[in-house]
N, C-alpha and C positions, 0 to 999 in steps of 0.2 A: 161156729161160723154162723153169721146171721143171714137169713134168706130174705131178699127184697122182693116185694110183690111186683111182678112184671105187668106192664100195661097190656090190655087186651088187644088182640089183632083183629082187624076187620077187613071185610071184602071191600075192594075199591069201588068208589062211586065215580063212574065215568064222567058225569057232569062236572065233578070237581077236578078231575084230571084235565079235561078240556079247558076249564076256567084257569087253572093254575099255569098250564103250559102256555096258553094264549097271553095271559097277563105277563108272564116271564119274558116271552119273546118281545112284546111291546115295550116293556120297561128297559130291557137290555138294549134294544135298538135306539130308544130315545136317549138313554144315558150315554151311549157312544156318540150320538149326534151332538149332545150338549158339550162333550169333550172335557178336558181338564181345566180347572180354575185355580191359578196360583194366588196365594194370599201371603203377603209379606208380614212377618212377625219379628220386628226388631232386626237382629243380625241374621236371622234365618227366615225360612218360609215353609209353608205347608201347601200341598197341592191337593185340591179336591178332585180326585180322579173319577172317571165314569163308574167305576165299581162302587164308590161311595154314594154317587147319585142313585145308583140302582138299589143299594141297600136302604137308603132313606125313603125313596119312592115306595118301595115294597112295604116298609114299616108304616108309612102314612096311610096307605090303602087299608092295612089291617086295623089301624087305630080308628079310622073313619068308616069302617065297614057298615055301620048302621045308618049312615047318612048318605050313602052312595047308591046309585041305581043298581038294580038287580045283578047285572053281569059283573059289576065291580065289588059286590058285597062278598068279602073274603071271610067266610065263616071259620070257626075253629077247626072243623074237619079239614078244610082246604089248607089252613095254616100248618096243621100236622102233616098233611100230604107234602107240602112244600119242604118241610124239614126232612122228611123221609127221602125225597128226591135229592135234596142237597147232600145227604150222606153218601149216596152212590155217585152223584155227579162229581164230587170231589176226586173220585178215582181218575177222572179224565185229566185233571190238573196234575195229579201224582204221576200219571203216565207221561205227560208232556215233560215234566221235570226229569223223570227217569231217562227219557230219550236224550235230554241234554247232558245228563251225567255220564251216560255210557261212552260218548265220544270224548269225554274229558277225564276219564279215569286216570290216565298217566299224569295229568296236571294235578288231580286230587291227591295222588299218591305223594306229591311233593310236600303237602301240608300234613299228611299222615296223622300223627297224634294230635295235631291241632284240632281236627274235627271231633275227636273224642273228648279232649280236654275242655273244649269250649262248652261242652254239655255241662261242665261244672257251674256255668252261669245259671243254669236251671236250678242247681242245688243251693248255690250261695246267694244269688241275687234276690230271690224271693224272701228269704229269711232276713238278709241284711237290710233291705229297704222296707219290707212290709212289717216285720215283727215289732220294731221299736215304735212305729207310728200306730200300729194296732193297740199296743199297750197304753200309749199316751192318750188314745181316744177312749179308753175305758173298756176295750174288748178283752175278754179273758181267754179261756181255753179255745174258743172259736178261732183265735189267732193262729193256733197250730194248724188247723185244717186249711185256713185261708192262705197261709204263707209258706207251707212246707214245699209247695210246688205250684205251678200254674194248674188250674183245675181241668185237666184233661180226663178222659174216661179212666185211664189207669189209676189216676189219683183218687177218683171216687171209689174205685174198687179197693185200693190199699187202705184208705181210711175206713171204709165200710167193714172190712175184714178185721182191722185192728181195734176200732173203737165202736163201730156201729153207726149207721146214718142218723139215729135219733140222739146221738151224743153231741156235746158242744163242738167237738172236733168235726163230726159229721155235718153239722149245720154250717160250720165255717167253710168246709170244702164245697158244699153245695152252693153257698153264697158266691164263692169264687167261680164256680162253674157257670152259674146263671149270669153273673155279671159279664164274664168273658164271652158267653154266647150272645148276650144282648147287645153290648156295646164294645166288646173287645176288638172287633175288626176295625171299627171306626177309630178307636183310641190308638191302637198300635199303628194304623196307617198314618195318622197325624204325627205321632211321636217319631216313627221311623223316618218319615219325610222331613221333619224338622231337624232331627239329628243329622241326617244325611246332608242337608243344606249347609250345615256348619263346616263341612269339610274337615272334621277332626279325625274321622275314621276312614280307613280304606273301604271302598264300596263292597269288596268281597268280604271283608270282616263284618260289615253290616248285614250282608246276605247270610252269612253263617249265623249271626245272632238272630236273624229273623226265623231261622229254621227250627228253633226249639219250641215254637208254638203249635197250636192246633192247625188243621188244614186250612180253615178259612182265615185265621189270623196270619199264618205264614203267607198265604196268597196276598192278603192285604198289605203286609209289610214289604214283601218283595216288589209288589207293584209300585208302592210309594218310593222305594229306594231306586228302582229302575227308572222311574220318571225323572229323578234328579240326575241320573247317570245313564242316559239311553245308550251310549256307546258301549256300555258294559252289561247291558240287560241280560244277555244269555249267561254270562259268567256269574252274575249275581244269583240268578235262578238256579244255576247248576250247584253252587255251593250251598244254597239254602236247602235244596232237595237232599243233598248228602247229609247235611246237619239234621234235617227232619227225620230221615231214615234212622240215623243213629239215636235220635231222641225217642223214636217209637220203639226201638228194640233195647239197646243198652241202657238208655235213659230210664226206663221203667225200673230196672234193677238198682241203678244208682239212687233213684228216688226212694226205693223201699229200704235199702240198707244204709244209706248215708244221709239223704235229705231229711227224712222223717225223724230219725234220731237226733239230727242236728237241731231241728225245729223244737223238739221236746226239750232238749238241753238249753237252748236259747231262751225258751219261755221260763224255765225254772230259774235261770240266771237273771234275766232282765225283769221279770214280773215284780220281784221285790223292790227293784230300783225305780222302774218307770210306772208300774201300774198298781202297786199295793195301796196307795192313798187315793187313787182315782175311783170315782163311782163307776160301778160296772154298767156298761151299756147293754140293754136288753137286745140281743140278737134273736129275732123271732124265728120260730120253727117254720121256715119259709114255705115249704111245700106241704109238709104234714099238717100244719095248723090251718092252712088255707084251702086245702084240697076240697074239703067238704062244702065250701062256699062257691066253688067253680063248677061250671058245666062239665059233665063227664063226656069225653069224646074218645072213642076208640082210635088207636094209632093204626094208620093204614099199613098193611104188610105188602111189600113189593116183591113179587115173584121174579124169577129170572127174566121172563118175557117183559115185565114192566120195567125192570132195571135196564134191559136192552133198549126199550122204547125211550127211557129217560136219557140214556147216553146218546142215542141218535138225535133226539130233540135238542139236547144241549149242543151237540155237534152242529146242528142247523143254526142255533143261536150264535155259536162261535164264528161260523162262516159269515153270517150277516154282520156281526160286530167287527170282524176282521176287515170286511169290505168298507163299512162306514167309517170306522176309526183309524184304519191303517192303510186303506186304499189297495188291498190285495184282492184281486178278482176271485170270485167264489170258486170257479173251476180250477184255478191254480192251487188253492188251499185244500180242495176236496180230498185229494189222495192222502195228504198229511192227516186230516181229521179221521179218515177211515182207518189209517194205521193206528192212531191213538185209541180209537174205539176197539180195534182188534186186540191191542195189548191189554186193555181193561177186561175185555171178555175172557181172554185166556187166563189172566190172573184170577178173575173171579171164579172160573170153573175149577182151577187148581185149588183155590181156597176151599171151595165146597167139597171137592174130591178128597182132600186131605183132612177132612173133618174139622176144619177151622182151627187147627193147632197153631198156625202162624197167621198173623193178621193179613187181611187181603191186600193192604197197601204194600206190604213187603213183597208179596208175589208179583204184584203189578209193577213195582219198582224194578225188581230183578229182571222181569221179562223185557221191560222197556229199555233198561240199561244194556241187556244182551243184544238188542236189536241194533244199537249204534256203537257197540264195542268195536274198536278198530280192526280186530281180527275176525269179526263176523262177516260172512258173505253179504254183499249189498248194503253194508253199513253206511257207506258214504251216500248212496242213493236214498236210503231211508232218512238219513239226517237232513239231506237237502230238501226232501219233500215236506218233512215235519217242520223244518225251519220257516216255512211259509205261513205257519200258524203262530201268530203272536201269542206269547203266554199271557200278555196283558189282556188280549181279547178273550182268553179263556177264564180270566178271573171274574170279569163282569157277570157272566151267567151264574157263577157260583154264589156271588154275593146278592144277586137278584133273588135267588131262592131263599137265601138267608134272610133277606129283608121281608119277603112274603111270609116267613114263618115266625117272625119275632114278636108280633103283637100279642100272641098268646102268653108270652112270658112276662108281660108288663105287670099284672097283679102280683106275681111273686117278687118281681124286681122292686116294686114299691115297698113290700114288707121287709126287704132287707135292711132298709135304713141307710142313710148316707155314709155312716162310719165304715161299715163293712165294704161298701162300694169303693170308697177311697182306698182302703187297704188292698182290695182286689186289684185295682188299677196300678197301685204302686208295686204290687208283686209282679204283675206282668211287665211293668217298666223295668223293674230290677232284673228280671230274667233277660230281657233284650239287651240292656246296657252291660250287664256283667258278661254275658256270652260274647258280645261284640268286643269288649275290652280284652278278654282272653284271646279271642280269635285274632285281634290286631297284632298281638305278639308274634303269631305264627305266619301271618300274611307276608311280613317283611323277609321271611326266609325263603319265599317262593322264587 
């Protein structure tokens, strides 16, 4: 087994904490005030939602940091801090989705195997859409890492264990991971919104398809779909949450034992047909080759106290966005936000107490679902209070921190080359479309 060098952990710089939190609050409030912007595209349309404004504004601040006044200069340390806050802030979104799922478990039971089988979209869609294009563009064994699954953290671990991160397969999965991190949320939001506007698929099937992505991509896709079907927003989020939970647990094993072998066999079969006569495209060693040229910045470590502060601050951002974008008074939504934070805190404590044997998102999801399960005392009251917190208002803060963290990845993104970026985006599109098509079959049985 290969051992990867872990980034150094550093003590927090409170000046950066204040800067990042203040910028995030201002960006999120401004984005909600700007509101959605629909753009017609032929027979369909895309909607630029507040969450996309937030992500873009944060990215621009990072890119222009050397040209802005002192308080707006978002250095690399602050960008890494924003990424760390994003990782724990996503737990609030997971908790919100879990609260929606708990009250809908009887309805979810009606689709049963549909939720599991639509995860096959993650296994088939990537390879089917991404592999042929990768080979025709001249990409060789990097195509295996880039198309065997969307580049979530388990995918990095699987490829690192099997091939090593310094292998062609390792460079491929790393390219997929960086592309998804940098522009995946924007891409999947536009794609999901456009496909939803065509009215080909049931909104719930689209929600299930959205649930196979990472936390930020799931949030972006769910928001885009719900914007097209506001009357079914809670149901879309519910099924997306259930699908995401399955993707996080069962999906990891399906990826290891089915998807990766499928990608290897597909490469062996298709490469002589599509790629043998094509000149190989040099996929650069994105991080390893360029790390020496970049400023070394320690990754901030978030203690329990800092994580709690992050959850509370994001809660404040949600309350303000909820008021600006959806007209819900702050005091009306406050009990719901506190319940969401409590679910996250309990799940995080159990995660640490059980020596991190099960992902924190699973514990948080289980606790949140239990809170609104029909047979739980006060489930109806909890559901009513948390219903006043719009899940769309929760997405904007998440993507605000994502935007503030993205500029640091631009150098690596440039080194990837356009070919691997195209393949990465096609792999993500393949996952979403394949999972949606599979889910569509089961939705009609509900």
